[in-house]
C-alpha positions as CSV (number, residue, x, y, z in Angstrom):
1,M,91.5,90.6,44.5
2,R,91.6,94.4,44.2
3,T,88.6,96.2,42.7
4,T,89.8,99.8,42.5
5,K,92.6,101.3,40.5
6,A,95.8,101.3,42.5
7,I,97.2,104.6,43.8
8,P,100.9,105.2,43.1
9,A,102.9,103.6,45.9
10,R,104.6,106.8,47.0
11,R,101.3,108.6,47.4
12,V,99.9,105.7,49.4
13,L,102.8,105.9,51.8
14,V,102.3,109.6,52.2
15,F,98.6,109.3,52.9
16,L,99.2,106.4,55.3
17,G,101.9,108.3,57.0
18,L,99.6,111.3,57.5
19,I,97.0,109.1,59.1
20,V,99.5,107.7,61.5
21,A,100.9,111.1,62.2
22,V,97.5,112.5,63.1
23,Q,96.8,109.4,65.3
24,L,100.1,110.0,67.1
25,A,99.6,113.7,67.6
26,I,96.2,113.2,69.3
27,S,97.4,110.3,71.3
28,L,100.3,112.2,72.8
29,H,97.9,114.6,74.5
30,Q,98.5,114.3,78.3
31,I,100.9,111.4,77.8
32,N,102.4,111.9,81.2
33,T,99.2,112.3,83.2
34,P,99.2,110.2,86.5
35,F,97.3,106.9,86.5
36,T,94.5,108.0,88.8
37,Q,91.6,108.2,86.3
38,P,88.4,106.2,86.9
39,A,88.8,102.5,86.5
40,R,86.2,102.6,83.7
41,Y,88.8,104.4,81.7
42,G,91.5,101.9,82.3
43,K,93.5,100.2,85.0
44,S,96.8,101.7,84.1
45,S,98.0,101.8,87.8
46,T,97.9,98.0,88.0
47,R,100.1,97.7,84.9
48,A,102.4,100.4,86.2
49,M,102.7,98.6,89.6
50,I,103.7,95.4,87.8
51,A,106.2,97.2,85.6
52,R,107.9,98.8,88.6
53,N,108.1,95.4,90.4
54,Y,109.6,93.9,87.2
55,A,112.3,96.6,87.1
56,E,113.0,96.5,90.8
57,G,112.6,92.8,91.3
58,G,114.7,91.2,88.7
59,F,112.5,91.1,85.6
60,R,110.6,87.9,86.5
61,L,108.3,87.9,83.5
62,F,106.3,84.9,84.6
63,H,105.6,86.3,88.1
64,P,103.8,89.7,87.6
65,Q,103.5,91.1,91.1
66,L,101.3,93.7,92.7
67,D,102.0,95.7,95.9
68,L,98.8,94.3,97.4
69,L,99.0,92.3,100.6
70,P,99.1,89.5,101.6
71,E,102.3,88.7,99.7
72,P,103.3,87.8,97.1
73,G,100.2,89.3,95.5
74,Y,100.7,87.9,91.9
75,Y,98.5,89.0,89.0
76,A,97.7,85.6,87.5
77,S,95.7,86.3,84.4
78,E,97.6,87.6,81.4
79,L,101.2,87.5,80.4
80,Q,102.2,91.1,81.1
81,V,104.1,91.9,77.9
82,V,103.5,95.7,77.9
83,S,104.5,96.1,81.5
84,F,107.7,94.1,80.8
85,L,108.6,96.3,77.9
86,A,108.0,99.4,80.0
87,A,110.2,97.9,82.8
88,L,113.0,97.6,80.3
89,V,112.7,101.2,79.4
90,Y,112.6,102.2,83.1
91,R,116.2,100.9,83.4
92,V,117.2,103.6,80.9
93,V,115.0,106.7,81.6
94,G,113.7,105.9,85.1
95,I,110.2,105.2,86.3
96,Q,108.0,107.7,84.5
97,D,104.3,107.6,83.7
98,W,104.7,108.4,80.0
99,V,106.8,105.2,79.4
100,G,103.9,102.8,80.0
101,R,101.5,104.8,77.7
102,A,104.2,105.0,75.0
103,A,104.6,101.2,75.1
104,S,100.9,100.8,74.4
105,L,100.9,103.6,71.8
106,L,103.6,101.9,69.8
107,F,101.3,98.9,69.3
108,A,98.3,101.1,68.4
109,L,100.3,103.0,65.8
110,A,101.7,99.8,64.3
111,T,98.2,98.3,64.0
112,T,97.2,101.0,61.5
113,P,99.5,99.9,58.6
114,L,98.8,96.2,59.4
115,L,95.1,96.8,59.0
116,F,95.7,98.8,55.8
117,L,97.6,95.8,54.4
118,L,94.8,93.4,55.3
119,I,92.1,95.6,53.8
120,R,94.1,96.3,50.6
121,R,94.2,92.6,49.8
122,F,90.4,92.6,49.3
123,Y,89.3,96.2,48.5
124,G,92.2,98.1,47.0
125,D,94.3,101.1,48.1
126,T,91.6,103.8,48.3
127,A,89.3,101.7,50.5
128,A,92.2,100.5,52.6
129,L,93.3,104.1,53.3
130,F,89.7,105.0,54.2
131,G,89.4,102.0,56.5
132,A,92.8,102.7,58.1
133,A,91.7,106.2,58.8
134,I,88.4,105.1,60.4
135,F,90.3,102.8,62.7
136,A,93.1,105.2,63.6
137,L,90.8,108.1,64.4
138,A,88.1,106.2,66.2
139,P,87.9,107.8,69.6
140,L,87.9,104.3,71.2
141,N,91.3,103.7,69.6
142,L,92.7,107.1,70.1
143,Y,92.2,107.0,73.9
144,Y,92.6,103.4,74.8
145,G,95.5,102.9,72.4
146,R,97.6,105.0,74.7
147,T,96.5,103.8,78.1
148,F,99.0,101.7,80.0
149,Q,97.2,98.4,79.4
150,Q,97.4,95.3,77.2
151,D,94.4,96.1,74.9
152,A,96.4,97.9,72.2
153,A,98.9,95.0,72.0
154,A,96.1,92.5,71.9
155,V,94.5,94.3,68.9
156,F,97.8,94.5,67.2
157,F,98.4,90.8,67.4
158,M,94.7,90.1,66.5
159,V,95.0,92.0,63.3
160,G,98.4,90.5,62.6
161,T,96.9,87.0,63.1
162,V,94.1,87.6,60.6
163,L,96.5,89.3,58.1
164,F,99.2,86.8,58.0
165,F,96.9,83.7,58.2
166,T,95.0,85.1,55.2
167,R,98.2,85.7,53.3
168,W,99.3,82.2,54.1
169,V,96.1,80.5,52.8
170,Q,96.3,82.7,49.7
171,D,100.0,82.7,48.9
172,A,101.3,79.6,50.8
173,R,104.4,81.4,52.0
174,H,106.3,79.9,55.0
175,R,107.0,83.3,56.4
176,D,103.4,84.2,56.7
177,H,102.6,80.9,58.3
178,L,105.2,81.5,61.0
179,L,104.2,85.1,61.6
180,A,100.5,84.1,61.9
181,A,101.4,81.5,64.5
182,A,103.6,83.9,66.4
183,C,100.9,86.7,66.4
184,C,98.2,84.2,67.5
185,G,100.4,82.8,70.3
186,A,101.1,86.3,71.6
187,M,97.5,87.3,71.3
188,L,96.3,84.3,73.4
189,L,99.0,85.0,76.1
190,I,97.9,88.6,76.3
191,K,94.2,88.2,76.1
192,P,93.1,84.6,76.4
193,Y,89.4,85.4,75.6
194,L,90.4,86.2,72.1
195,A,90.5,82.5,71.5
196,V,87.1,83.1,69.8
197,L,89.2,84.2,66.8
198,G,89.5,80.5,66.1
199,L,86.2,80.8,64.3
200,P,87.4,82.9,61.3
201,L,90.7,81.0,61.3
202,A,88.8,77.7,61.0
203,Y,86.8,79.2,58.1
204,L,90.0,80.1,56.3
205,S,91.4,76.7,56.8
206,I,88.4,74.9,55.5
207,A,88.0,77.3,52.6
208,R,91.6,76.6,51.6
209,F,92.0,72.9,52.3
210,G,88.4,71.6,52.2
211,G,87.2,68.6,54.1
212,R,90.7,67.2,54.3
213,W,91.9,70.1,56.4
214,W,92.6,67.9,59.3
215,R,95.3,66.1,57.3
216,E,97.3,69.3,56.7
217,W,100.3,69.1,59.0
218,R,101.0,72.9,58.7
219,L,97.7,73.6,60.4
220,W,98.6,71.3,63.3
221,A,102.0,73.0,63.4
222,F,100.2,76.4,63.6
223,I,98.0,75.2,66.4
224,A,101.0,73.8,68.3
225,V,102.9,77.1,68.1
226,A,99.9,79.3,68.7
227,V,98.2,77.4,71.5
228,G,101.0,75.6,73.2
229,P,102.5,78.6,75.0
230,A,99.0,79.6,76.2
231,I,98.4,76.1,77.6
232,G,101.7,76.2,79.4
233,W,100.9,79.7,80.8
234,F,97.5,78.5,82.1
235,F,99.2,75.6,83.9
236,H,101.7,78.1,85.4
237,I,99.0,80.6,86.6
238,G,97.1,77.7,88.0
239,Q,100.1,77.1,90.3
240,I,100.8,80.7,91.3
241,N,97.0,81.3,91.8
242,S,97.3,79.3,95.1
243,Y,99.7,81.9,96.6
244,P,98.2,84.4,99.0
245,G,96.9,87.7,97.6
246,T,96.9,86.5,94.0
247,V,94.4,88.2,91.6
248,G,93.3,85.6,89.1
249,L,90.9,85.0,86.2
250,D,88.2,84.0,88.6
251,S,87.5,87.7,89.4
252,V,86.5,88.1,85.7
253,L,84.8,84.8,85.1
254,E,82.5,85.0,88.1
255,R,80.9,88.0,86.5
256,V,79.8,86.0,83.4
257,T,76.3,84.8,84.4
258,L,73.2,84.0,82.3
259,S,71.2,86.7,84.0
260,R,73.8,89.3,82.8
261,I,74.3,87.7,79.3
262,F,70.6,88.1,78.5
263,N,70.0,91.4,80.3
264,P,68.4,93.8,77.8
265,A,69.4,96.9,79.7
266,I,73.1,95.8,79.8
267,L,73.1,94.9,76.1
268,L,71.4,98.2,75.1
269,Q,73.9,100.2,77.2
270,E,76.8,98.2,75.7
271,S,75.5,98.9,72.1
272,K,75.3,102.6,72.9
273,D,78.8,102.6,74.2
274,L,80.1,100.9,71.1
275,A,78.3,103.3,68.8
276,Q,79.7,106.3,70.7
277,A,83.2,104.7,70.8
278,V,83.5,104.4,67.0
279,T,81.2,107.4,66.4
280,P,77.7,107.1,64.8
281,I,79.1,107.4,61.3
282,G,81.6,104.7,62.1
283,A,78.9,102.5,63.5
284,L,76.7,103.1,60.4
285,L,79.6,102.2,58.1
286,L,80.2,99.1,60.2
287,I,76.6,97.9,59.7
288,A,76.5,98.9,56.0
289,G,79.7,97.1,55.3
290,F,78.6,94.0,57.2
291,I,75.4,93.7,55.1
292,G,75.6,92.0,51.8
293,R,76.8,88.8,50.3
294,S,80.5,88.1,50.1
295,R,81.6,88.1,46.5
296,R,85.4,87.6,46.9
297,K,87.2,84.5,48.0
298,Y,87.9,84.4,51.7
299,E,86.0,87.6,52.3
300,S,83.6,86.0,54.7
301,V,86.5,85.9,57.2
302,F,85.5,89.4,58.2
303,H,81.9,88.4,58.9
304,L,83.0,85.5,61.0
305,W,85.5,87.7,62.8
306,A,82.6,90.0,63.7
307,V,80.5,86.9,64.9
308,S,83.4,85.8,67.1
309,L,83.6,89.2,68.7
310,G,79.8,89.2,69.0
311,I,80.2,86.1,71.2
312,L,82.4,88.2,73.5
313,F,79.9,91.0,73.3
314,F,77.3,88.8,74.9
315,L,79.4,86.8,77.3
316,F,81.2,89.8,78.8
317,N,78.6,92.4,78.3
318,E,78.4,93.5,82.0
319,I,82.2,93.9,82.2
320,Q,82.3,95.9,79.0
321,V,79.7,98.3,80.3
322,H,81.8,99.0,83.4
323,H,85.1,98.8,81.6
324,E,84.6,100.1,78.0
325,Y,88.2,99.4,77.0
326,Y,87.1,95.8,76.3
327,L,85.3,97.2,73.3
328,M,88.6,98.2,71.7
329,V,88.7,94.9,69.8
330,W,85.9,96.2,67.6
331,A,87.9,99.2,66.3
332,P,89.7,97.2,63.5
333,L,86.4,95.8,62.3
334,A,84.9,99.3,62.1
335,G,87.7,100.1,59.7
336,V,87.3,96.8,57.7
337,F,83.6,97.2,57.2
338,A,83.9,100.9,56.5
339,A,86.3,100.0,53.7
340,R,83.9,97.3,52.4
341,A,81.1,99.8,52.3
342,W,83.3,102.2,50.4
343,S,84.3,99.6,47.8
344,R,80.6,98.8,47.1
345,I,79.6,102.4,46.3
346,R,78.8,102.7,42.6
347,W,80.2,106.2,41.9
348,P,78.2,106.8,38.6
349,V,75.0,107.2,40.6
350,W,76.4,110.5,41.9
351,Q,75.8,112.0,38.4
352,R,72.2,112.4,39.4
353,K,71.8,115.9,40.9
354,W,69.1,115.0,43.5
355,I,71.2,112.1,44.8
356,R,74.1,114.3,45.2
357,W,72.1,116.8,47.3
358,V,70.6,114.2,49.5
359,A,74.0,112.6,50.0
360,V,75.6,115.9,50.8
361,V,72.9,116.8,53.4
362,A,73.0,113.3,55.0
363,L,76.8,113.1,55.1
364,T,77.1,116.7,56.5
365,A,74.7,115.9,59.3
366,A,76.3,112.5,60.0
367,I,79.9,114.0,60.0
368,A,78.9,117.0,62.2
369,G,77.1,114.7,64.7
370,S,80.0,112.3,64.8
371,A,82.5,115.1,65.1
372,L,80.7,116.4,68.1
373,L,80.4,113.0,69.8
374,W,84.1,112.3,68.9
375,F,85.1,115.5,70.7
376,Q,82.9,114.8,73.7
377,F,84.2,111.2,74.0
378,L,87.8,112.3,74.0
379,N,87.3,115.4,76.1
380,R,85.6,113.5,78.9
381,R,88.4,110.9,79.1
382,F,91.3,113.2,78.6
383,R,90.0,115.5,81.4
384,Y,91.9,115.1,84.6
385,P,89.4,115.8,87.4
386,S,90.2,117.3,90.8
387,Y,89.6,114.1,92.7
388,A,92.2,112.3,90.5
389,E,94.6,115.1,91.4
390,R,93.9,114.5,95.1
391,R,94.5,110.8,94.7
392,H,97.8,111.4,93.1
393,S,98.7,114.0,95.7
394,A,97.8,111.6,98.5
395,G,100.1,108.9,97.2
396,V,103.0,111.3,96.5
397,L,102.7,112.8,100.0
398,A,102.7,109.3,101.6
399,D,105.8,108.3,99.6
400,R,107.5,111.4,100.8
401,R,106.6,111.3,104.5
402,L,106.2,107.6,105.5
403,P,109.0,105.1,106.3
404,Q,110.0,102.9,103.4
405,D,108.9,99.7,105.1
406,A,105.5,101.1,106.2
407,L,102.4,99.1,105.4
408,V,99.5,101.3,104.3
409,V,95.8,101.2,103.8
410,T,94.5,103.2,100.8
411,E,91.3,103.9,98.9
412,G,92.5,102.2,95.7
413,I,95.3,100.6,93.9
414,D,96.2,103.8,92.1
415,V,96.8,105.6,95.4
416,L,98.8,102.6,96.6
417,Y,101.0,102.7,93.5
418,Y,102.0,106.3,94.2
419,C,102.6,105.5,97.9
420,N,105.3,103.1,96.6
421,R,104.6,100.9,99.6
422,K,103.0,97.5,100.2
423,G,99.5,97.6,101.6
424,W,95.7,97.1,101.2
425,R,93.0,98.8,99.3
426,F,89.6,99.1,100.9
427,W,87.3,101.1,98.7
428,V,84.7,99.4,96.5
429,E,82.1,101.4,94.7
430,G,79.0,102.0,96.8
431,T,80.7,101.0,100.1
432,V,82.6,102.6,102.9
433,L,85.4,101.4,105.2
434,E,83.8,100.0,108.4
435,L,85.6,100.0,111.7
436,P,85.9,96.2,112.1
437,R,87.6,96.0,108.7
438,L,90.1,98.7,109.6
439,L,90.9,97.1,113.0
440,S,91.4,93.7,111.3
441,L,93.9,95.4,108.9
442,V,95.7,96.9,111.9
443,K,96.1,93.4,113.4
444,L,97.6,92.3,110.0
445,G,100.2,95.0,110.3
446,A,98.8,98.1,108.7
447,D,100.8,101.2,110.0
448,Y,99.0,104.1,108.2
449,I,95.8,104.9,106.4
450,V,96.0,107.3,103.4
451,L,92.8,109.2,102.5
452,S,92.3,111.4,99.5
453,T,88.6,112.3,100.1
454,G,88.7,113.3,103.7
455,F,86.3,111.0,105.5
456,G,84.1,110.5,102.5
457,A,85.1,106.9,101.9
458,V,84.9,105.7,105.5
459,S,82.0,105.2,107.9
460,P,81.2,107.7,110.7
461,E,82.7,105.3,113.2
462,V,86.0,105.2,111.4
463,A,86.0,108.9,111.0
464,A,85.5,109.3,114.8
465,Y,88.1,106.7,115.6
466,L,90.8,108.4,113.4
467,S,90.1,112.0,114.4
468,E,89.8,111.2,118.2
469,T,92.3,108.5,118.8
470,R,94.9,108.4,115.9
471,Q,97.7,110.8,115.1
472,L,97.4,112.9,111.9
473,V,100.8,112.5,110.3
474,A,100.3,114.7,107.2
475,E,97.7,116.5,105.3
476,D,97.3,118.5,102.1
477,G,94.2,120.7,101.9
478,D,90.9,119.5,103.4
479,A,90.8,116.1,101.7
480,V,94.2,114.5,101.7
481,R,95.0,113.0,105.2
482,I,97.4,110.4,106.5
483,Y,96.8,108.9,109.9
484,A,99.1,106.6,112.0
485,L,97.2,103.4,112.9
486,K,99.6,102.4,115.7
487,G,101.0,104.1,118.8
488,G,99.5,107.1,120.6
């Protein structure tokens, strides 16, 4: 399988350890920042809210609950593994923002050696180290690998599924068969749309067992272990989806329409986002590695892996434009195809002087441009803007000043999380809170409204109603205001 001379094992471990260490060092930046960044950069406050309710509500894993009203407000889409792990740690260190990010980061860090092992089976140690570095240091992975979300865990189990299934069809070891099934089952519970990975797994099965694959009982055992829990989970969320206030998969699926799938503007923007997220040089290596006929047995699994993600690229293109963390599943393939491109380089050609000069100039320009975009990508997302500080301050102020049983109206779920109260969110991009909506929430029991942008997110009628008829309970600067909605 391997095409390059093996590096001494100790040196491989040192290089791999350095890659993971750099990944860890960058990812730890602002690890304890509050979860009030734009939703485009992650919905960490949702996962944090679920984790807190797990810790305070008896660790009911199969009933992930939000603080949104009406109750019970379940989050019926994915099995919240990362939130549950964070809740377990909460019992030891208390509820802190860094815990959720650290839970995701552990999966991101563990994915790097898994990907290295997968690449090494096909392209050798050197190419595997190169591919692992491309993955680990991709800005998409560095940032979203440490947000309090499920994406890093999903990528970990996706890479584990391909790795262990490939090892099983090659080596026929029972341990790999069991690990592949376990990883695939966890992946489907965490991110059901990754069922498209069935395409490369079907290829491996047919390549290994031929036309009689359907008679192989071990494949059926794999399907039962991997798919069975996901089917059971879908029956379960179908039941809890009928409860009031439940957020379900329908909120995602309703955005998958033909007009969006084939919208050139959306596809172009999505392609630009992906190129920036893995850097231009990473995108070029991905394309260069994808091109070319597969010469090694089972190597086409990578191309079909890319095709399966391409299906998601089209189906969920509009969602990925607005929430770029959906693109994180491409980060491992950027590493795989970069390693494949590396392994296909014929190094003797560099003996020609003019080729060396052209290569040096081209690589210098590509690396410099990629480094600049790499820095811009991370700097923009690691930056904590002033409005995010105000949203956090508004929630903390409400938690400090309002009765524990108060029901609140806030601009977003992140503010509601730091209020540590039950309530409603009213703000949707491009809209403002109208007075009839506010009065309807008062009838439902809303006691206070928490604003972090002054009257910027409400209509003039609401602004006049609050300032002229309602009591100002607390304020912090010109923007953060809390009004009582009852009495007076």
